[in-house]
C-alpha positions in Angstrom: 0.3 0.2 -0.1 1.1 3.3 -1.1 1.1 5.5 2.1 2.6 9.1 2.9 2.7 9.6 6.5 3.7 13.3 8.2 6.3 13.0 10.9 3.8 13.9 13.6 2.1 10.3 12.4 5.2 8.4 11.9 6.4 9.4 15.4 2.9 8.1 16.8 3.3 4.9 15.0 7.0 4.4 16.7 5.4 5.5 20.1 2.7 2.9 19.7 5.1 -0.1 18.7 6.8 0.7 22.1 3.5 1.1 24.1 2.6 -2.3 22.6 6.1 -3.9 23.5 5.5 -2.9 27.0 8.7 -0.7 27.1 6.9 2.5 27.9 3.5 2.9 29.6 0.4 5.1 28.5 1.3 8.1 30.8 4.9 8.1 29.1 3.5 7.7 25.5 1.1 10.5 26.3 4.2 12.8 27.2 6.2 11.6 24.2 3.3 12.8 22.1 2.1 15.9 24.0 -1.3 14.4 24.4 -3.3 13.1 27.3 -3.9 9.4 28.3 -7.3 9.3 27.0 -6.1 10.5 23.5 -3.1 7.6 23.9 -6.1 5.2 24.6 -8.0 6.5 21.5 -4.7 6.5 19.5 -4.0 3.0 20.6 -7.2 1.5 19.8 -7.4 2.8 16.1 -3.7 1.3 15.6 -4.5 -1.8 16.9 -7.6 -1.7 14.5 -6.3 -0.4 11.5 -2.4 -0.4 12.1 -0.6 2.4 10.4 -3.4 3.8 8.3 -5.2 4.3 11.6 -2.8 6.8 12.6 -3.0 9.0 9.5 -5.5 11.9 10.0 -9.0 11.6 8.8 -9.0 14.9 7.5 -6.4 14.9 5.0 -7.5 14.1 1.3 -8.4 10.6 0.6 -5.4 10.2 -2.2 -2.6 10.4 0.8 -4.2 7.3 2.3 -3.6 5.0 -0.6 -7.0 4.1 -1.3 -8.5 3.7 2.3 -11.6 4.9 3.0 -12.0 7.4 5.6 -14.9 6.2 7.3 -14.3 2.6 7.3 -10.4 2.5 7.4 -11.1 -0.6 4.6 -9.5 -0.8 1.3 -11.8 0.6 -1.5 
C-alpha cells in the first residue's frame, strides 16, 4: 500500500510500537506525543484495529491514504 505519513504520524507509530512492546506505559506515551492518556487510548485503539493507516489524519485528502476510505478504514 502506498502511504504518505507526516512526521507526527510516523512518530505516533513508533510510540505505539514501544507501548505495545511494553517498553513504555500510556502515561509516558502521552508525554512523548504531548497528548493526554485518554487520547493515547484512542490512538492505540485505532492502531490496533487499522495499523499504520489508522494513525493518518482522517481530515486529509483521500488520495494521501492510498485508497483507504476515511469512514471505514478499509480498502476500496
